[in-house]
One Martini backbone bead per residue (centre of mass of N, CA, C, O) as a GRO file, in nm:
protein
  324
    1MET     BB    1  -0.359  -2.008  -0.075
    2ALA     BB    2  -0.077  -2.141  -0.163
    3ASP     BB    3   0.229  -2.173  -0.152
    4MET     BB    4   0.468  -1.995  -0.364
    5THR     BB    5   0.709  -2.025  -0.630
    6LEU     BB    6   0.932  -1.797  -0.781
    7PRO     BB    7   1.129  -1.779  -1.065
    8LEU     BB    8   1.413  -1.586  -0.999
    9PHE     BB    9   1.626  -1.308  -1.074
   10PRO     BB   10   1.871  -1.439  -0.865
   11VAL     BB   11   1.620  -1.509  -0.678
   12THR     BB   12   1.410  -1.718  -0.489
   13TYR     BB   13   1.072  -1.653  -0.412
   14GLU     BB   14   0.833  -1.680  -0.147
   15ILE     BB   15   0.482  -1.701  -0.118
   16HIS     BB   16   0.303  -1.659   0.162
   17SER     BB   17  -0.018  -1.741   0.331
   18ALA     BB   18   0.148  -1.714   0.598
   19TYR     BB   19   0.306  -1.648   0.869
   20GLN     BB   20   0.671  -1.589   0.861
   21PRO     BB   21   0.954  -1.481   1.016
   22ASP     BB   22   1.152  -1.560   0.741
   23ALA     BB   23   1.006  -1.399   0.542
   24ARG     BB   24   0.945  -1.181   0.252
   25ILE     BB   25   0.651  -1.296   0.167
   26VAL     BB   26   0.304  -1.205   0.251
   27LEU     BB   27  -0.022  -1.345   0.138
   28TYR     BB   28  -0.336  -1.312   0.265
   29PRO     BB   29  -0.648  -1.499   0.210
   30GLY     BB   30  -0.813  -1.251   0.385
   31LEU     BB   31  -0.879  -1.125   0.683
   32VAL     BB   32  -0.725  -0.912   0.898
   33GLU     BB   33  -0.849  -1.016   1.168
   34ASP     BB   34  -0.717  -1.301   1.135
   35TYR     BB   35  -0.410  -1.229   1.088
   36LEU     BB   36  -0.341  -1.075   1.353
   37LYS     BB   37  -0.325  -1.343   1.534
   38THR     BB   38  -0.028  -1.440   1.385
   39VAL     BB   39   0.126  -1.180   1.479
   40PRO     BB   40   0.361  -1.034   1.635
   41SER     BB   41   0.432  -0.811   1.850
   42GLY     BB   42   0.624  -0.548   1.723
   43SER     BB   43   0.711  -0.644   1.403
   44VAL     BB   44   0.626  -0.364   1.264
   45ARG     BB   45   0.733  -0.066   1.103
   46LEU     BB   46   0.508  -0.053   0.860
   47ILE     BB   47   0.184   0.087   0.801
   48VAL     BB   48   0.024   0.071   0.474
   49THR     BB   49  -0.284   0.229   0.351
   50SER     BB   50  -0.614   0.186   0.181
   51PRO     BB   51  -0.908   0.185   0.288
   52PRO     BB   52  -1.212   0.146   0.291
   53TYR     BB   53  -1.477   0.403   0.217
   54ASN     BB   54  -1.783   0.331   0.195
   55LEU     BB   55  -1.889   0.335  -0.141
   56GLY     BB   56  -1.993   0.053  -0.270
   57LYS     BB   57  -1.808  -0.139  -0.366
   58SER     BB   58  -1.760  -0.462  -0.469
   59TYR     BB   59  -1.570  -0.510  -0.185
   60GLU     BB   60  -1.816  -0.361  -0.029
   61SER     BB   61  -2.031  -0.274   0.242
   62ARG     BB   62  -2.262  -0.055   0.293
   63THR     BB   63  -2.277   0.186   0.562
   64SER     BB   64  -2.262   0.354   0.820
   65ILE     BB   65  -2.042   0.573   0.953
   66GLU     BB   66  -2.048   0.453   1.236
   67ARG     BB   67  -2.003   0.152   1.168
   68TYR     BB   68  -1.749   0.186   1.006
   69LEU     BB   69  -1.572   0.308   1.239
   70GLU     BB   70  -1.604   0.073   1.434
   71THR     BB   71  -1.460  -0.136   1.259
   72GLN     BB   72  -1.194   0.018   1.221
   73SER     BB   73  -1.111   0.043   1.522
   74ALA     BB   74  -1.063  -0.259   1.571
   75ILE     BB   75  -0.834  -0.285   1.363
   76ILE     BB   76  -0.641  -0.067   1.471
   77GLU     BB   77  -0.584  -0.200   1.741
   78GLY     BB   78  -0.437  -0.440   1.611
   79LEU     BB   79  -0.219  -0.291   1.455
   80ILE     BB   80  -0.075  -0.148   1.690
   81ASP     BB   81   0.033  -0.412   1.817
   82LEU     BB   82   0.230  -0.473   1.567
   83LEU     BB   83   0.379  -0.220   1.625
   84ALA     BB   84   0.654  -0.074   1.665
   85ASP     BB   85   0.775   0.171   1.870
   86ASP     BB   86   0.928   0.301   1.591
   87GLY     BB   87   0.672   0.314   1.430
   88SER     BB   88   0.439   0.339   1.144
   89ILE     BB   89   0.141   0.507   1.011
   90CYS     BB   90  -0.018   0.502   0.684
   91TRP     BB   91  -0.330   0.679   0.610
   92GLN     BB   92  -0.521   0.655   0.316
   93VAL     BB   93  -0.776   0.899   0.228
   94GLY     BB   94  -1.089   1.016   0.160
   95ASN     BB   95  -1.433   1.034   0.093
   96TYR     BB   96  -1.746   1.033   0.235
   97VAL     BB   97  -2.066   0.988   0.064
   98GLN     BB   98  -2.398   1.129   0.159
   99ASP     BB   99  -2.633   1.275  -0.003
  100GLY     BB  100  -2.395   1.488  -0.100
  101GLU     BB  101  -2.229   1.452   0.162
  102VAL     BB  102  -1.927   1.530   0.314
  103PHE     BB  103  -1.687   1.300   0.472
  104PRO     BB  104  -1.386   1.348   0.624
  105LEU     BB  105  -1.192   1.083   0.708
  106ASP     BB  106  -0.940   1.207   0.843
  107ILE     BB  107  -1.093   1.328   1.082
  108TYR     BB  108  -1.207   1.067   1.200
  109TYR     BB  109  -0.935   0.909   1.224
  110TYR     BB  110  -0.783   1.082   1.418
  111GLY     BB  111  -0.947   0.998   1.673
  112LEU     BB  112  -0.880   0.695   1.667
  113PHE     BB  113  -0.569   0.722   1.703
  114LYS     BB  114  -0.572   0.893   1.963
  115GLN     BB  115  -0.710   0.681   2.144
  116HIS     BB  116  -0.424   0.502   2.105
  117GLY     BB  117  -0.168   0.722   2.128
  118LEU     BB  118  -0.110   0.861   1.872
  119SER     BB  119   0.098   1.054   1.648
  120LEU     BB  120   0.089   1.330   1.446
  121ARG     BB  121   0.323   1.431   1.187
  122ASN     BB  122   0.141   1.420   0.913
  123ARG     BB  123  -0.055   1.597   0.656
  124VAL     BB  124  -0.108   1.477   0.338
  125ILE     BB  125  -0.147   1.598   0.012
  126TRP     BB  126  -0.301   1.425  -0.257
  127HIS     BB  127  -0.268   1.510  -0.591
  128PHE     BB  128  -0.497   1.504  -0.876
  129GLY     BB  129  -0.609   1.573  -1.218
  130HIS     BB  130  -0.799   1.313  -1.215
  131GLY     BB  131  -1.157   1.225  -1.235
  132LEU     BB  132  -1.449   1.254  -1.115
  133HIS     BB  133  -1.744   1.426  -1.194
  134ALA     BB  134  -1.924   1.681  -1.067
  135SER     BB  135  -2.258   1.861  -1.040
  136LYS     BB  136  -2.306   1.967  -0.707
  137ARG     BB  137  -1.993   1.994  -0.694
  138PHE     BB  138  -1.679   1.986  -0.658
  139SER     BB  139  -1.428   1.824  -0.783
  140GLY     BB  140  -1.235   1.573  -0.680
  141ARG     BB  141  -0.845   1.610  -0.628
  142TYR     BB  142  -0.807   1.462  -0.338
  143GLU     BB  143  -0.604   1.319  -0.081
  144THR     BB  144  -0.515   1.164   0.242
  145LEU     BB  145  -0.218   1.146   0.449
  146LEU     BB  146  -0.154   0.977   0.752
  147TRP     BB  147   0.106   1.026   0.998
  148PHE     BB  148   0.190   0.791   1.242
  149THR     BB  149   0.307   0.735   1.579
  150LYS     BB  150   0.383   0.549   1.871
  151SER     BB  151   0.625   0.746   1.928
  152LYS     BB  152   0.899   0.965   1.978
  153GLN     BB  153   1.051   0.711   1.859
  154TYR     BB  154   1.149   0.736   1.516
  155ILE     BB  155   1.170   0.677   1.186
  156PHE     BB  156   1.372   0.920   0.979
  157ASN     BB  157   1.482   0.943   0.639
  158LEU     BB  158   1.563   1.226   0.502
  159ASP     BB  159   1.781   1.164   0.275
  160GLU     BB  160   1.580   0.972   0.107
  161VAL     BB  161   1.365   1.249   0.055
  162ARG     BB  162   1.506   1.450  -0.074
  163VAL     BB  163   1.514   1.759  -0.257
  164PRO     BB  164   1.573   1.978  -0.477
  165SER     BB  165   1.694   2.277  -0.482
  166LYS     BB  166   1.592   2.582  -0.598
  167TYR     BB  167   1.851   2.742  -0.439
  168PRO     BB  168   2.168   2.630  -0.412
  169GLY     BB  169   2.320   2.932  -0.419
  170LYS     BB  170   2.240   3.011  -0.148
  171LEU     BB  171   2.330   3.250   0.108
  172HIS     BB  172   2.452   3.362   0.377
  173TYR     BB  173   2.397   3.711   0.511
  174LYS     BB  174   2.486   3.629   0.810
  175GLY     BB  175   2.717   3.579   1.025
  176ASP     BB  176   2.949   3.320   1.042
  177LYS     BB  177   2.815   3.211   0.744
  178ARG     BB  178   2.880   3.422   0.562
  179GLY     BB  179   2.882   3.316   0.217
  180GLN     BB  180   2.758   3.048   0.263
  181PRO     BB  181   2.589   2.788   0.217
  182SER     BB  182   2.245   2.729   0.330
  183GLY     BB  183   2.222   2.450   0.241
  184ASN     BB  184   2.193   2.115   0.128
  185PRO     BB  185   2.367   1.900  -0.076
  186LYS     BB  186   2.114   1.680  -0.073
  187GLY     BB  187   1.896   1.883  -0.005
  188LYS     BB  188   1.567   1.931   0.084
  189ASN     BB  189   1.305   1.953   0.288
  190PRO     BB  190   0.968   1.870   0.203
  191SER     BB  191   0.798   1.807   0.422
  192ASP     BB  192   0.432   1.839   0.361
  193ILE     BB  193   0.493   1.929   0.024
  194TRP     BB  194   0.504   1.717  -0.186
  195GLU     BB  195   0.652   1.641  -0.503
  196VAL     BB  196   0.773   1.517  -0.799
  197VAL     BB  197   0.893   1.797  -0.887
  198ALA     BB  198   1.098   2.058  -0.826
  199GLU     BB  199   0.910   2.302  -0.950
  200ASP     BB  200   0.656   2.207  -0.737
  201TRP     BB  201   0.711   2.237  -0.418
  202GLU     BB  202   0.530   2.514  -0.355
  203SER     BB  203   0.211   2.391  -0.379
  204CYS     BB  204   0.130   2.184  -0.134
  205LEU     BB  205   0.179   1.903  -0.292
  206TRP     BB  206   0.121   1.573  -0.406
  207ASP     BB  207   0.189   1.515  -0.751
  208ILE     BB  208   0.011   1.219  -0.813
  209PRO     BB  209  -0.109   1.007  -1.016
  210ASN     BB  210  -0.375   0.839  -1.066
  211VAL     BB  211  -0.518   0.512  -1.126
  212LYS     BB  212  -0.601   0.562  -1.457
  213SER     BB  213  -0.658   0.437  -1.750
  214ASN     BB  214  -0.328   0.497  -1.883
  215HIS     BB  215  -0.192   0.389  -1.650
  216PRO     BB  216   0.062   0.159  -1.612
  217GLU     BB  217  -0.084   0.020  -1.334
  218LYS     BB  218  -0.348  -0.069  -1.440
  219THR     BB  219  -0.629  -0.240  -1.319
  220GLU     BB  220  -0.933  -0.376  -1.193
  221HIS     BB  221  -0.906  -0.184  -0.974
  222PRO     BB  222  -1.094   0.102  -0.862
  223CYS     BB  223  -0.873   0.184  -0.595
  224GLN     BB  224  -0.583   0.242  -0.696
  225PHE     BB  225  -0.258   0.294  -0.585
  226PRO     BB  226   0.047   0.422  -0.617
  227VAL     BB  227   0.364   0.316  -0.571
  228GLU     BB  228   0.511   0.596  -0.514
  229LEU     BB  229   0.354   0.668  -0.258
  230VAL     BB  230   0.485   0.433  -0.087
  231GLU     BB  231   0.786   0.471  -0.129
  232ARG     BB  232   0.819   0.725   0.046
  233CYS     BB  233   0.745   0.581   0.311
  234VAL     BB  234   0.956   0.357   0.305
  235LEU     BB  235   1.216   0.534   0.293
  236ALA     BB  236   1.156   0.716   0.554
  237LEU     BB  237   1.028   0.469   0.774
  238THR     BB  238   1.262   0.258   0.691
  239GLN     BB  239   1.450  -0.036   0.675
  240GLU     BB  240   1.617  -0.276   0.581
  241ASP     BB  241   1.418  -0.569   0.643
  242ASP     BB  242   1.165  -0.459   0.708
  243TRP     BB  243   0.833  -0.449   0.789
  244VAL     BB  244   0.564  -0.432   0.553
  245PHE     BB  245   0.210  -0.342   0.597
  246ASP     BB  246  -0.101  -0.444   0.424
  247PRO     BB  247  -0.439  -0.489   0.518
  248PHE     BB  248  -0.527  -0.370   0.211
  249ALA     BB  249  -0.373  -0.483  -0.069
  250GLY     BB  250  -0.506  -0.577  -0.317
  251VAL     BB  251  -0.272  -0.553  -0.595
  252GLY     BB  252   0.020  -0.490  -0.435
  253SER     BB  253   0.159  -0.201  -0.417
  254SER     BB  254   0.301  -0.205  -0.136
  255LEU     BB  255   0.474  -0.457  -0.180
  256ILE     BB  256   0.631  -0.348  -0.423
  257ALA     BB  257   0.755  -0.104  -0.281
  258GLY     BB  258   0.916  -0.274  -0.074
  259LEU     BB  259   1.075  -0.462  -0.274
  260ARG     BB  260   1.233  -0.226  -0.424
  261HIS     BB  261   1.374  -0.176  -0.107
  262ASN     BB  262   1.436  -0.434   0.067
  263ARG     BB  263   1.171  -0.537   0.194
  264ARG     BB  264   0.947  -0.676   0.397
  265VAL     BB  265   0.623  -0.832   0.314
  266MET     BB  266   0.271  -0.774   0.392
  267GLY     BB  267  -0.071  -0.905   0.323
  268CYS     BB  268  -0.426  -0.844   0.277
  269GLU     BB  269  -0.680  -1.043   0.082
  270LYS     BB  270  -1.022  -1.136   0.002
  271GLU     BB  271  -1.003  -1.098  -0.310
  272PRO     BB  272  -0.923  -1.321  -0.555
  273GLN     BB  273  -0.864  -1.131  -0.802
  274TYR     BB  274  -0.655  -0.949  -0.652
  275LEU     BB  275  -0.468  -1.166  -0.554
  276GLU     BB  276  -0.383  -1.266  -0.832
  277THR     BB  277  -0.268  -0.997  -0.932
  278ALA     BB  278  -0.054  -0.964  -0.711
  279VAL     BB  279   0.110  -1.216  -0.786
  280HIS     BB  280   0.178  -1.127  -1.075
  281ARG     BB  281   0.316  -0.854  -1.004
  282ILE     BB  282   0.542  -0.976  -0.838
  283GLY     BB  283   0.659  -1.143  -1.068
  284ASP     BB  284   0.710  -0.899  -1.259
  285HIS     BB  285   0.906  -0.754  -1.079
  286PHE     BB  286   1.135  -0.985  -1.082
  287ASN     BB  287   1.137  -1.006  -1.416
  288GLY     BB  288   1.101  -0.692  -1.531
  289THR     BB  289   0.767  -0.636  -1.635
  290LEU     BB  290   0.674  -0.417  -1.457
  291LYS     BB  291   0.449  -0.154  -1.460
  292THR     BB  292   0.568   0.172  -1.364
  293ARG     BB  293   0.591   0.472  -1.205
  294PRO     BB  294   0.843   0.660  -1.162
  295LEU     BB  295   1.011   0.800  -0.922
  296GLY     BB  296   0.980   1.150  -1.005
  297ARG     BB  297   0.818   1.184  -1.239
  298PRO     BB  298   0.691   1.400  -1.434
  299VAL     BB  299   0.412   1.556  -1.497
  300HIS     BB  300   0.214   1.580  -1.749
  301GLN     BB  301   0.227   1.837  -2.005
  302PRO     BB  302   0.065   2.001  -2.225
  303THR     BB  303   0.129   2.190  -2.526
  304GLY     BB  304  -0.149   2.244  -2.720
  305ARG     BB  305  -0.126   2.037  -2.985
  306GLU     BB  306  -0.325   1.857  -2.898
  307LYS     BB  307  -0.639   1.762  -2.976
  308VAL     BB  308  -0.756   1.753  -2.675
  309THR     BB  309  -0.677   2.078  -2.637
  310GLN     BB  310  -0.887   2.157  -2.835
  311THR     BB  311  -1.139   2.350  -2.932
  312PRO     BB  312  -1.428   2.288  -3.030
  313GLN     BB  313  -1.611   2.395  -3.295
  314GLU     BB  314  -1.890   2.398  -3.158
  315TRP     BB  315  -1.809   2.601  -2.937
  316LEU     BB  316  -1.723   2.836  -3.120
  317GLN     BB  317  -2.000   2.866  -3.256
  318HIS     BB  318  -2.159   2.931  -3.000
  319GLU     BB  319  -2.007   3.193  -2.937
  320LYS     BB  320  -2.091   3.339  -3.200
  321ASP     BB  321  -2.399   3.316  -3.153
  322ASP     BB  322  -2.404   3.470  -2.883
  323GLU     BB  323  -2.280   3.737  -2.993
  324ALA     BB  324  -2.517   3.769  -3.210
   0.00000   0.00000   0.00000
């Protein structure tokens, strides 16, 4: 992919196909292992990605769990070298399934990052209401995001990700501050149990719909994650003009999340069709036509009046027959 310039309003941005220290957008058409050799050590503030899960998708070759982790460990070592001393890695994974047995990838990855001296700050559960149905085990409806830091000194912009207090009028009931508001006027700390809407904060999940079927961000990518999931990481863990890097960029969701908040972004993608889609989505972002799910939009709840929420007549008849 040659460097390309997109005519955007009010500024023209160039998408570089190789690392440039003064670039705003870099999208490398190849393997992350090759790209890592071109980027200076310590230059990236946030690495955020969803790596291949070894599930045999069209863009990956399925191998043993041991071989898969060995390959990932080598990549992680290179990524850590790129990370600034006060930087963060957000590694979002699901499960590897072999012969019906589930291997929780976040548990395996934890050991890989600890081997390189990183510290786990949060293990966030990302819950979604829809997905593939299982027949011999419970259907999976969550994935995990691991947030690691390179040192004890790291960026964390709490005010950027505060959520509305459930009881803003709550008062201190004793001590010197008795009778004064006990919360923060900017909202409360969501800790590691973020949700999209205020009334759901207590359920211990980030309830963000996955990108399936009629999701506004849906593309041809089979394992696309939502822009708003990355936005939260970008806002909390970086400053404006910092580099945000996705080593497995797919259709560019991480890059778009960074660009929406005035960060510099870079990504690697080896599949030409996803690379092309990412370029188009970046262009759509700048010309205002990109469809995304707004950060913080409440998850849709059916009213019960929709046809798809009604019990089929065939099922009702079966119940009557069984009772008879």
